[in-house]
C-alpha positions as CSV (number, residue, x, y, z in Angstrom):
1,M,87.5,102.2,90.6
2,V,90.2,101.2,92.8
3,Y,91.7,97.6,92.7
4,P,93.7,95.6,95.2
5,E,96.6,93.8,94.6
6,V,97.6,90.2,95.1
7,N,100.4,88.0,94.6
8,L,99.6,84.7,93.4
9,Q,103.0,83.2,94.2
10,S,102.4,84.0,97.8
11,G,102.3,81.7,100.4
12,V,99.5,83.8,101.8
13,P,95.9,82.6,100.5
14,I,94.5,85.0,98.2
15,Y,91.3,85.4,99.9
16,R,93.2,86.9,103.0
17,Q,95.4,89.2,100.6
18,L,92.3,90.9,99.6
19,K,90.9,91.4,103.2
20,N,94.5,92.8,104.3
21,A,94.5,95.2,101.1
22,Y,90.9,96.5,101.8
23,H,91.8,97.0,105.5
24,R,95.1,98.9,104.5
25,M,93.1,100.7,101.6
26,A,90.2,101.8,104.2
27,A,92.5,102.8,106.9
28,L,94.8,105.1,104.4
29,G,91.7,106.6,102.9
30,I,92.5,105.3,99.5
31,I,88.7,104.2,99.3
32,Q,86.2,106.4,101.2
33,P,83.1,105.2,103.3
34,H,80.3,104.2,101.5
35,E,82.2,104.0,98.1
36,Q,81.3,101.0,95.9
37,L,83.9,98.3,95.9
38,P,84.3,96.2,92.3
39,S,81.7,93.4,92.0
40,V,82.9,89.8,92.6
41,R,83.0,89.0,88.9
42,Q,84.6,92.2,88.2
43,L,87.2,92.0,90.9
44,A,87.8,88.2,89.8
45,T,88.1,89.0,86.2
46,E,90.7,92.0,86.7
47,L,92.8,89.9,89.1
48,G,92.4,86.5,87.3
49,I,91.1,84.6,90.5
50,N,88.3,82.5,91.2
51,P,85.2,84.5,91.8
52,N,84.5,82.0,95.0
53,T,87.6,83.6,96.3
54,V,86.6,87.2,96.3
55,Q,83.2,86.0,97.6
56,K,84.8,84.8,100.5
57,A,86.6,87.7,101.4
58,Y,83.9,89.6,100.8
59,R,81.7,87.9,103.1
60,E,84.5,87.9,105.8
61,L,84.9,91.5,105.4
62,E,81.1,91.9,105.7
63,Q,81.3,89.9,109.0
64,E,84.0,92.2,110.5
65,G,82.1,95.0,109.7
66,L,84.3,96.7,107.2
67,I,81.7,96.4,104.3
68,Y,78.1,96.1,103.6
69,A,76.2,94.6,101.0
70,V,73.2,96.1,99.1
71,P,71.2,93.5,97.6
72,G,71.1,94.3,93.6
73,R,73.4,97.1,94.1
74,G,76.8,95.6,95.3
75,N,79.2,95.9,98.0
76,F,80.4,99.0,99.9
77,L,83.0,100.5,102.4
78,G,81.3,100.7,105.7
79,S,81.6,104.0,107.9
80,V,85.2,104.2,108.7
81,R,85.7,102.5,112.2
82,E,87.5,103.6,115.0
83,D,90.1,100.7,114.8
84,L,90.7,101.9,111.3
85,A,91.5,105.2,112.4
86,V,93.8,103.9,115.1
87,E,95.3,101.7,112.4
88,R,95.8,104.6,110.0
89,E,97.5,106.7,112.6
90,E,99.9,103.9,113.3
91,I,101.0,103.9,109.6
92,L,101.7,107.3,109.5
93,R,103.6,107.2,113.0
94,N,105.8,104.9,111.1
95,F,105.9,106.4,107.6
96,R,106.5,110.0,108.5
97,P,110.2,109.6,109.5
98,A,111.1,107.6,106.7
99,V,109.6,110.3,104.4
100,H,111.5,112.9,106.2
101,V,114.6,111.1,105.8
102,A,114.1,110.8,102.1
103,W,113.0,114.3,101.6
104,T,116.0,115.7,103.3
105,A,118.2,113.6,101.4
106,G,117.0,114.8,98.4
107,I,115.0,112.0,97.1
108,T,112.2,113.5,94.9
109,R,108.3,113.1,95.2
110,E,108.4,111.2,92.0
111,A,111.2,108.8,93.4
112,L,109.5,108.5,96.9
113,H,106.7,107.3,95.0
114,N,108.7,104.7,93.2
115,L,110.2,103.7,96.5
116,L,106.7,103.3,98.0
117,D,105.6,101.1,95.1
118,E,108.8,99.0,95.0
119,C,108.3,98.5,98.9
120,I,104.7,97.4,98.1
121,S,105.6,95.1,95.6
122,D,108.2,93.5,97.8
123,Q,105.7,93.1,100.5
124,L,103.6,91.2,98.2
125,T,105.8,88.7,97.2
126,D,107.2,87.9,100.8
């Protein structure tokens, strides 16, 4: 099961960080349509945050149509919407040139992954 990352020191509210993370993970295909998300309690425990914060994020994601709830079973990613496909293409359009420059400069796949992880960590601390 994939867990989103949050930065507790960020000025961005945690519920919004969760929403943004799920939008990104869905757009990039990290989570697949109809894949089950962590339960509210499970995610809150894993991230060390209040379950009400997770519930708020899930409720808003459901209102936006990104996820759906099945009573007694949990929350699931909905069908990939057209706007997520557009968002994914936008991400790839910006990402591909950077990957190409890094690759032609001789940066290894592992180093590139590390750079990506570093960029994500930097983004979470902004």
